[in-house]
C-alpha positions in Angstrom: -17.2 -16.0 38.7 -18.3 -14.5 35.4 -15.5 -12.9 33.4 -16.4 -10.3 30.7 -20.1 -11.5 30.1 -19.7 -15.2 29.6 -16.1 -16.4 30.0 -15.2 -18.3 33.1 -11.9 -20.0 33.9 -10.9 -21.9 36.9 -8.0 -24.1 38.1 -8.6 -27.9 38.3 -9.1 -27.6 42.1 -11.8 -25.0 41.5 -10.0 -21.7 42.4 -10.0 -18.9 40.0 -6.6 -18.4 38.4 -6.8 -14.5 38.4 -3.3 -14.1 36.9 -4.3 -16.1 33.9 -7.6 -14.1 33.5 -5.7 -10.8 33.7 -3.5 -11.9 30.7 -6.4 -13.0 28.7 -8.3 -9.9 29.4 -5.4 -7.9 28.2 -5.1 -9.9 24.9 -8.6 -10.7 23.8 -12.2 -10.1 24.9 -15.0 -12.5 24.6 -18.7 -11.3 24.8 -21.5 -13.4 24.1 -19.4 -16.1 22.5 -17.9 -13.6 19.9 -14.1 -13.1 19.8 -13.4 -9.3 20.4 -10.2 -7.4 19.7 -8.9 -3.9 19.7 -9.4 -1.7 16.5 -6.0 -0.5 15.5 -7.6 3.0 14.5 -10.2 4.0 17.1 -9.0 1.7 19.9 -12.4 0.3 20.8 -13.2 -3.3 21.4 -14.9 -4.8 18.4 -15.1 -7.7 16.1 -12.4 -6.8 13.6 -13.0 -7.1 9.8 -10.6 -8.6 7.5 -9.3 -5.4 5.9 -7.3 -5.0 2.7 -4.0 -3.0 3.4 -4.2 -1.7 -0.3 -7.8 -1.3 -1.5 -9.3 -4.2 -3.3 -10.4 -2.3 -6.4 -6.7 -1.8 -7.3 -6.0 -5.7 -7.3 -9.3 -6.2 -9.1 -8.1 -3.9 -11.9 -4.8 -5.6 -12.3 -6.4 -9.0 -12.4 -9.2 -7.9 -14.8 -6.6 -6.5 -17.3 -4.0 -9.2 -17.0 -3.5 -12.3 -19.2 -4.1 -14.9 -16.4 -6.6 -12.9 -14.1 -4.0 -13.4 -11.3 -0.9 -11.8 -10.1 2.4 -12.9 -8.5 4.7 -11.5 -5.8 8.2 -11.6 -7.3 10.2 -11.5 -4.1 7.9 -13.8 -2.2 7.3 -17.2 -3.9 6.6 -16.1 -7.4 5.5 -19.5 -8.5 2.4 -19.2 -6.4 -0.3 -17.1 -8.3 -2.4 -15.0 -6.0 -6.0 -13.7 -6.4 -6.1 -11.0 -3.8 -3.9 -8.6 -2.0 -2.7 -8.6 1.6 -5.5 -8.6 4.2 -5.3 -8.2 8.0 -7.8 -8.1 11.0 -7.1 -4.4 11.6 -10.3 -2.3 11.7 -13.7 -2.4 13.3 -16.8 -2.0 11.0 -17.2 1.7 11.8 -13.6 2.5 10.9 -13.8 0.4 7.8 -16.7 2.4 6.7 -14.7 5.7 7.3 -12.3 4.5 4.7 -14.9 3.1 2.1 -16.3 6.3 1.0 -13.0 7.9 0.2 -11.9 4.8 -1.6 -14.9 4.9 -3.7 -14.2 8.6 -4.6 -10.6 7.9 -5.4 -11.5 4.9 -7.7 -14.2 6.8 -9.6 -12.6 10.2 -9.9 -8.9 9.3 -10.5 -8.0 5.7 -10.5 -10.2 4.4 -13.4 -9.8 7.6 -15.4 -6.0 7.5 -15.2 -5.9 3.8 -16.2 -8.2 4.6 -19.2 -6.7 8.0 -20.3 -3.7 10.2 -20.0 -4.5 12.9 -17.4 -2.9 16.3 -17.8 -4.7 18.0 -15.0 -7.1 16.9 -12.2 -9.2 18.8 -9.6 -9.6 17.2 -6.3 -11.1 17.7 -2.9 -10.2 16.7 0.7 -11.0 13.1 -0.1 -7.7 12.6 -1.8 -5.5 13.6 1.2 -7.7 11.3 3.4 -7.4 8.5 0.9 -3.6 8.6 0.8 -3.4 8.9 4.6 -5.6 6.0 5.1 -3.8 3.6 2.7 -0.3 4.6 3.9 -1.4 4.5 7.5 -2.3 0.8 7.0 1.0 0.2 5.2 2.8 1.7 8.2 0.8 -0.7 10.6 2.6 -3.6 8.7 6.0 -2.2 9.4 5.8 -0.4 12.8 6.2 -3.4 15.0 9.3 -4.5 12.9 10.8 -1.0 13.5 10.2 -1.3 17.2 12.0 -4.6 17.5 14.4 -5.1 14.7 17.1 -2.4 15.6 17.3 -1.1 12.0 16.6 2.6 12.8 17.5 5.0 15.6 15.4 5.7 18.6 15.0 9.2 17.2 13.6 7.9 13.9 11.4 5.6 15.7 10.0 8.4 17.8 9.3 10.4 14.6 7.4 7.5 13.1 5.4 6.9 16.3 4.4 10.5 16.5 3.5 10.7 12.8 1.4 7.6 13.1 -0.5 9.2 15.9 -1.1 12.3 14.1 -2.3 10.4 10.9 -4.6 8.4 13.3 -6.2 11.6 14.7 -6.7 13.0 11.2 -8.4 9.8 10.0 -10.7 9.7 13.1 -11.5 13.4 12.3 -10.2 14.6 15.7 -8.0 17.1 13.8 -8.3 18.7 10.3 -4.6 18.8 9.5 -1.5 16.7 9.4 0.9 19.0 11.0 4.4 18.7 9.2 3.4 15.5 7.3 2.9 15.9 3.6 1.1 13.7 1.1 2.2 13.5 -2.6 0.9 11.8 -5.7 2.8 10.9 -8.9 1.1 9.5 -12.0 3.4 7.2 -14.0 2.7 8.0 -17.5 4.5 6.1 -20.3 8.3 6.2 -19.7 9.5 7.2 -23.3 13.1 8.2 -22.7 15.8 7.2 -20.2 19.7 7.6 -20.3 19.8 4.9 -17.5 20.4 1.5 -19.2 19.6 -0.3 -15.9 16.2 1.4 -15.6 15.4 0.6 -19.3 16.4 -3.1 -18.8 14.2 -3.2 -15.7 11.1 -2.5 -17.9 9.7 0.5 -15.9 6.5 0.7 -17.8 5.4 -2.9 -17.0 6.8 -2.7 -13.5 4.9 0.4 -12.3 1.7 0.0 -14.4 1.4 -3.6 -13.6 2.3 -3.8 -10.0 0.7 -3.1 -6.5 2.8 -2.6 -3.4 3.4 -0.6 -0.3 6.4 -0.1 2.1 7.9 2.2 4.6 11.4 3.6 3.8 13.9 5.1 6.2 17.1 6.9 5.0 19.9 7.4 7.2 22.5 10.4 7.4 20.5 12.6 6.9 17.2 11.1 7.9 14.3 10.7 5.6 11.2 8.8 6.3 8.6 7.9 3.7 5.6 5.7 3.4 4.6 4.8 -0.2 2.2 2.7 -2.2 2.2 2.1 -5.9 -1.3 1.5 -7.1 -0.8 0.3 -10.7 1.0 3.4 -11.7 -0.3 5.9 -9.2 2.3 6.5 -6.6 1.0 7.9 -3.3 3.7 9.1 -0.8 3.4 10.2 2.8 6.5 12.1 3.8 7.1 12.2 7.5 10.6 13.8 7.1 12.2 14.7 3.9 15.9 15.4 3.0 17.2 18.8 2.1 17.1 19.6 -1.7 14.6 17.0 -2.6 12.3 18.0 -5.5 8.7 17.2 -5.6 7.2 19.2 -8.4 3.4 19.3 -9.0 2.9 16.4 -6.6 1.8 17.8 -3.2 -1.7 17.2 -2.2 -3.4 20.0 -0.4 -5.8 19.3 2.6 -8.7 20.8 0.7 -9.5 21.6 -2.9 -6.5 21.5 -5.2 -5.4 20.8 -8.8 -2.7 18.3 -10.1 -1.1 19.5 -13.2 1.5 17.7 -15.5 4.3 17.5 -16.0 5.4 16.2 -12.6 9.1 15.7 -11.4 10.6 14.0 -8.4 14.2 13.9 -7.2 14.4 12.0 -4.0 16.1 8.9 -2.4 12.7 7.3 -2.4 12.8 7.0 -6.2 16.3 5.2 -6.0 14.6 2.8 -3.6 11.9 2.0 -6.0 14.2 1.5 -8.9 16.2 -0.9 -6.6 13.0 -2.9 -6.0 12.3 -3.0 -9.8 15.8 -4.4 -10.5 15.5 -6.9 -7.8 12.2 -8.0 -9.0 13.5 -8.4 -12.6 16.1 -10.9 -11.5 13.4 -13.3 -10.3 12.2 -16.0 -12.7 9.4 -18.3 -12.7 10.1 -22.1 -12.5 10.0 -24.1 -15.8 6.7 -25.7 -14.9 5.0 -22.4 -14.1 6.4 -21.1 -17.5 4.8 -24.0 -19.3 1.5 -23.5 -17.6 1.4 -19.8 -18.5 2.2 -20.7 -22.2 -0.6 -23.2 -22.2 -3.1 -20.8 -20.7 -2.2 -18.2 -23.3 -2.6 -20.6 -26.2 -6.2 -21.1 -25.1 -7.0 -17.4 -25.4 -4.5 -15.5 -27.5 -6.9 -12.7 -28.0 -6.9 -12.0 -24.4 -3.1 -11.6 -24.4 -3.2 -9.4 -27.4 -5.6 -7.1 -25.7 -4.2 -7.0 -22.2 -2.7 -4.0 -20.5 0.4 -6.1 -20.0 1.2 -6.3 -23.6 0.4 -2.6 -24.0 3.0 -1.7 -21.4 5.5 -4.4 -22.7 5.5 -2.7 -26.1 6.2 0.6 -24.4 9.2 -1.0 -22.8 10.4 -2.5 -26.1 10.2 1.0 -27.7 12.2 2.4 -24.8 15.0 -0.2 -25.4 15.1 0.6 -29.1 15.6 4.4 -28.3 18.4 3.9 -25.8 
């Protein structure tokens, strides 16, 4: 008995175990000897690609402009240097291609320009909204199963997240041309020059935001606020599923079509408190003595690379910030 064009399973006595076949049919598909799975975006059977959750060009930039050409995860085994960001078998080739062009436009038109120069205003088109949605939708895929099983949010909050995820999915597949009530925002972390918060100053905000890459989902209770956010080496992209009353998002909202970003920007939101808390927790983590010694030896071999690195630039900014406290 042929099963899905080439897979056959029988019990030792020769009888087909149909219950086992049904279970396998539900979990995986095998066609012509190739492992098939279900694309998280379009839902079609396909050979899934190993997709970056946050686009590869962001990590490439951080590595290229660092001292060691690697990066570390402070809250997840910081002694192990990494050369690439998180990847997951998530999308089929067609859906991966849907995202690729928007990533290219974001990299060329905004990301690299921001890293090179201070941007005071910026004209964008619909690719920016699509890009933000595509990245934060991938971030949400990492968290959504946790929300379903961990009992850390209410059933109403979970329902809001599931409905928003479907809306984002339909938008990315171009089944709809809007995001309903969902808003995308972008905030450019220029140099932090002043702060009256000593904790923030000690955390080293310029190094933290400009030299880090991460993305999370964040749920606030009483009242409910739901956010998906990613920091792309100083470019904060936020998808707001539900905001809290009296939040301020000034000059940050991304329109669906053509729009303009203008400085200065201003945010007053629980999300910023969450990010500051993450910065302070990361600051507490220290490398082992052995790793510190390896870093020192590496720097000694190429002191010019250290002097010209973006890390040193932003470290000096933090030192100036401490002097002005």
